[in-house]
C-alpha positions as CSV (number, residue, x, y, z in Angstrom):
1,M,0.0,0.0,-0.2
2,Q,1.6,3.5,-0.7
3,I,0.8,6.4,1.3
4,G,1.0,9.7,-0.1
5,F,2.1,12.7,1.9
6,L,-1.1,14.0,2.5
7,D,-2.1,10.6,4.3
8,F,0.9,10.4,6.0
9,Y,1.2,14.0,7.5
10,G,-2.7,13.6,8.1
11,G,-1.6,10.9,10.3
12,V,1.0,12.7,11.9
13,L,-1.1,15.6,13.0
14,N,-3.9,13.1,14.2
15,V,-1.4,11.4,16.5
16,R,0.4,14.4,17.6
17,Q,-3.3,15.8,18.6
18,E,-4.0,12.7,20.4
19,R,-0.8,13.1,22.4
20,S,-1.5,16.5,22.9
21,D,-4.9,15.7,24.4
22,L,-3.2,13.1,26.8
23,I,-0.6,15.5,28.0
24,A,-3.4,18.0,28.9
25,N,-5.1,15.5,30.9
26,N,-2.3,14.5,32.7
27,I,-1.7,18.1,33.4
28,A,-5.2,18.5,34.6
29,N,-4.8,15.6,36.9
30,A,-1.5,16.2,38.4
31,D,-3.2,16.7,42.0
32,T,-5.6,13.8,41.9
33,P,-4.7,10.9,43.9
34,N,-3.7,7.7,42.6
35,F,-3.7,9.0,38.9
36,K,-1.2,7.5,36.6
37,A,0.3,9.6,33.6
38,V,-0.4,8.2,30.1
39,D,1.0,8.8,26.7
40,V,0.8,7.0,23.2
41,P,4.3,5.8,21.7
42,F,4.2,7.9,18.5
43,S,5.4,5.5,15.8
44,S,3.3,2.7,16.7
45,A,0.4,4.9,16.8
46,L,1.3,6.4,13.7
47,A,1.8,3.1,11.8
48,T,-1.7,2.1,13.0
49,A,-3.2,5.3,11.9
50,L,-1.9,4.7,8.7
51,G,-3.2,1.2,8.4
52,E,0.5,-0.5,8.6
53,P,1.5,-3.2,10.8
54,S,2.9,-2.2,14.1
55,T,6.0,-3.2,15.7
56,G,5.2,-2.0,19.2
57,T,2.2,-1.5,21.1
58,A,-0.2,1.0,19.9
59,G,-2.8,2.8,22.1
60,V,-2.6,4.5,25.3
61,Q,-0.2,3.2,27.8
62,Y,0.9,4.3,31.4
63,R,4.2,6.0,31.5
64,A,6.7,3.8,33.4
65,D,9.5,6.3,34.1
66,S,7.7,8.6,36.5
67,T,8.2,8.8,40.2
68,V,5.1,8.2,42.2
69,G,4.1,10.6,45.1
70,L,2.9,10.1,48.4
71,N,-0.8,10.3,47.0
72,G,-0.1,7.7,44.5
73,N,0.0,10.5,41.6
74,D,2.9,10.1,39.3
75,V,2.5,13.1,37.2
76,S,5.5,15.5,36.9
77,L,4.4,19.0,35.9
78,D,8.0,19.5,34.5
79,A,8.2,16.6,32.7
80,E,4.6,17.2,30.9
81,R,5.6,20.9,30.0
82,V,8.5,19.5,28.3
83,E,6.5,16.8,26.4
84,S,4.0,19.3,25.6
85,A,6.7,21.8,24.2
86,Q,8.4,19.0,22.1
87,N,4.9,17.5,20.9
88,G,3.6,21.3,19.8
89,E,6.8,22.2,17.9
90,A,6.5,18.8,16.2
91,M,2.9,19.6,15.6
92,L,3.6,22.9,14.0
93,G,6.5,21.4,11.7
94,A,4.1,18.9,10.6
95,S,1.5,21.4,9.6
96,T,4.0,23.9,8.2
97,F,5.2,21.3,6.0
98,L,1.8,20.1,4.9
99,H,0.5,23.6,4.2
100,Q,3.7,24.5,2.3
101,A,3.4,21.2,0.4
102,T,-0.1,21.4,-0.6
103,A,0.5,25.0,-1.8
104,D,3.3,24.1,-4.0
105,L,1.0,21.1,-5.4
106,V,-1.9,23.8,-6.2
107,L,0.8,26.0,-7.9
108,A,1.9,23.3,-10.0
109,L,-1.5,22.1,-10.9
110,R,-2.5,25.7,-12.1
111,P,-2.8,26.3,-15.7
112,N,-0.4,28.7,-17.2
113,P,-2.1,32.2,-17.9
114,S,0.2,33.0,-20.5
115,G,-0.9,29.8,-22.5
116,V,2.8,29.0,-23.4
């Protein structure tokens, strides 16, 4: 199956949006007792979004590298802010590329007004 750049970057933006929602939920529950931070592995989720066989486990997973506080919550606000910034930059990069690529495609498909 051949994936075009529109399908690929559409999948990238969908997975980035899913990660953004999960990170926002983690931050919102930073003070909730016994809340466990979750994330989605990007490469596996992208493969699933594109309909390709995944090498890892796709879907939402608990983060295993967090320190659990006295109330049972393992959300680190600093780590979530870093993840949010990195995910936002990647989302901005993908959307900028997609915008420019589609603008170039539209320009290439326009008929030549001079007729030459």
